[in-house]
C-alpha positions in Angstrom: 100.8 -96.4 -3.7 102.2 -98.5 -6.6 100.5 -98.5 -10.0 98.7 -101.6 -10.9 98.7 -102.8 -14.5 95.3 -103.0 -16.1 94.2 -104.1 -19.5 91.7 -102.3 -21.7 88.9 -104.6 -20.6 88.0 -102.9 -17.3 88.0 -99.5 -18.9 85.7 -100.7 -21.7 83.4 -102.4 -19.2 83.2 -99.2 -17.1 82.5 -97.1 -20.1 79.7 -99.5 -21.2 78.2 -99.5 -17.8 78.2 -95.7 -17.7 76.6 -95.6 -21.2 73.9 -98.0 -20.2 73.2 -96.2 -17.0 72.8 -93.0 -18.8 70.3 -94.5 -21.3 67.6 -95.1 -18.7 65.0 -97.9 -18.8 63.0 -99.0 -21.8 59.8 -98.7 -19.7 60.4 -95.0 -19.1 60.4 -94.3 -22.8 57.2 -96.2 -23.5 54.0 -94.0 -23.9 52.2 -95.9 -21.2 55.3 -96.1 -18.9 56.1 -93.8 -16.0 57.5 -90.4 -16.7 61.3 -90.4 -17.5 63.6 -89.6 -14.7 67.4 -89.3 -14.5 69.3 -92.4 -13.4 67.8 -95.7 -12.4 64.0 -96.1 -12.0 62.8 -96.9 -8.5 61.4 -100.4 -7.8 57.8 -100.6 -6.7 56.9 -101.7 -3.2 56.5 -105.3 -4.5 59.9 -105.4 -6.2 62.9 -106.4 -4.1 65.6 -103.8 -3.7 69.2 -104.5 -4.3 71.4 -104.7 -1.2 72.4 -101.3 0.0 69.8 -99.5 -2.1 68.0 -96.7 -0.2 65.0 -94.6 -1.5 66.0 -92.0 -4.0 69.7 -92.6 -3.4 71.9 -95.4 -4.7 73.7 -97.7 -2.4 76.7 -95.3 -2.3 74.4 -92.5 -1.0 74.8 -90.4 -4.2 71.8 -88.8 -5.7 71.6 -88.7 -9.5 73.1 -85.2 -9.6 76.1 -86.3 -7.5 77.1 -89.3 -9.6 80.7 -89.2 -10.7 81.5 -87.5 -14.0 84.5 -88.6 -16.1 86.7 -86.7 -18.5 89.5 -87.9 -20.7 92.4 -85.9 -22.1 94.6 -87.5 -24.8 97.8 -85.8 -25.8 99.4 -86.8 -29.1 102.1 -85.6 -31.5 105.4 -83.8 -31.2 108.6 -85.0 -32.8 108.9 -88.0 -30.5 105.4 -89.2 -31.4 103.9 -88.8 -27.9 100.6 -90.6 -27.1 99.4 -90.5 -23.5 96.0 -90.0 -21.8 94.3 -89.6 -18.5 90.8 -90.6 -17.6 89.8 -88.8 -14.4 86.5 -89.0 -12.5 85.0 -86.7 -9.9 84.9 -89.7 -7.6 88.7 -89.6 -7.6 89.6 -92.6 -9.7 92.3 -92.1 -12.3 93.4 -94.2 -15.2 96.4 -93.3 -17.3 98.0 -94.7 -20.4 101.2 -94.1 -22.4 103.1 -95.9 -25.1 105.6 -97.5 -22.8 103.5 -98.9 -20.0 100.0 -99.2 -21.6 96.8 -98.5 -19.6 97.0 -98.6 -15.8 95.2 -97.4 -12.7 97.0 -94.5 -11.0 97.0 -92.8 -7.6 93.5 -91.3 -6.9 92.8 -87.6 -6.8 92.9 -85.9 -3.5 89.7 -84.3 -2.2 90.9 -80.8 -3.3 91.7 -82.1 -6.8 88.3 -83.8 -7.0 86.6 -80.5 -6.1 88.8 -78.6 -8.6 87.9 -81.1 -11.4 84.2 -80.9 -10.5 84.3 -77.1 -10.6 86.1 -77.0 -13.9 83.7 -79.5 -15.5 80.7 -77.3 -14.4 82.3 -74.2 -15.9 83.2 -75.6 -19.3 80.4 -75.3 -21.8 81.3 -78.2 -24.1 78.4 -77.5 -26.5 79.7 -74.0 -27.2 83.3 -75.1 -28.0 84.4 -75.7 -31.5 84.9 -79.4 -32.2 88.3 -78.7 -33.8 90.7 -75.7 -33.3 94.0 -76.8 -34.8 96.5 -74.8 -36.8 96.8 -77.1 -39.7 100.0 -75.4 -40.9 101.9 -76.1 -37.7 104.3 -79.0 -37.4 105.5 -81.1 -34.5 102.7 -79.7 -32.2 100.9 -81.5 -29.5 97.3 -82.1 -30.1 94.9 -82.3 -27.1 91.6 -84.2 -27.3 89.3 -83.5 -24.5 86.3 -85.9 -24.1 83.3 -85.4 -21.8 79.7 -86.4 -21.8 79.7 -87.6 -25.4 81.5 -84.5 -26.8 85.1 -84.2 -28.0 87.1 -81.1 -28.5 90.4 -81.3 -30.4 92.9 -78.4 -30.0 96.6 -77.6 -30.3 96.0 -74.7 -27.8 96.8 -72.1 -30.5 93.4 -70.6 -30.0 92.2 -69.7 -26.5 89.3 -71.9 -25.3 88.7 -70.2 -22.0 87.7 -72.5 -19.2 88.5 -75.5 -21.4 92.2 -74.5 -21.4 92.1 -74.5 -17.6 90.6 -78.0 -17.6 93.2 -79.2 -20.1 96.0 -77.7 -18.0 94.7 -79.3 -14.8 94.3 -82.7 -16.4 97.8 -82.4 -17.9 99.2 -81.7 -14.4 97.3 -84.7 -13.0 98.8 -86.8 -15.8 102.4 -85.6 -15.3 102.2 -86.3 -11.6 101.2 -89.9 -12.2 103.5 -90.8 -15.1 
């Protein structure tokens, strides 16, 4: 499948939609409103449903706990001034960028790769990771920035980060396969 060139607009739109979806409704945060619930609030019997919307599940059949998660790995540095990144989602979509070709959609993840990504994301405790673990005295090293669920971890991989290292390695393989 050939790569399709994409601008930054679709990625920003998708990120904005994910952010807004994660915020919930204003009514749910009101003292008199219904109790907060993850994802979208359900319309009452009088309110029309959107096409394809079914009960507790969205139109795609995914429950709130099955919604796709995204993770971004950005690799920078080295003597050549590398800058490339991958944005991968547990729904299989992949977007990559590099200095030469810019941002573009890439071949999707296989079912096994999606499962591996989902498993690694479940294992990594982003809240327990140090936000920065870089040997400041090192030169011409690659720096890896891992972003997920509003958290960022910056490392040069000089300090072991456990499961996060496995996630970085997997995302780096996905990126190399699609460059």
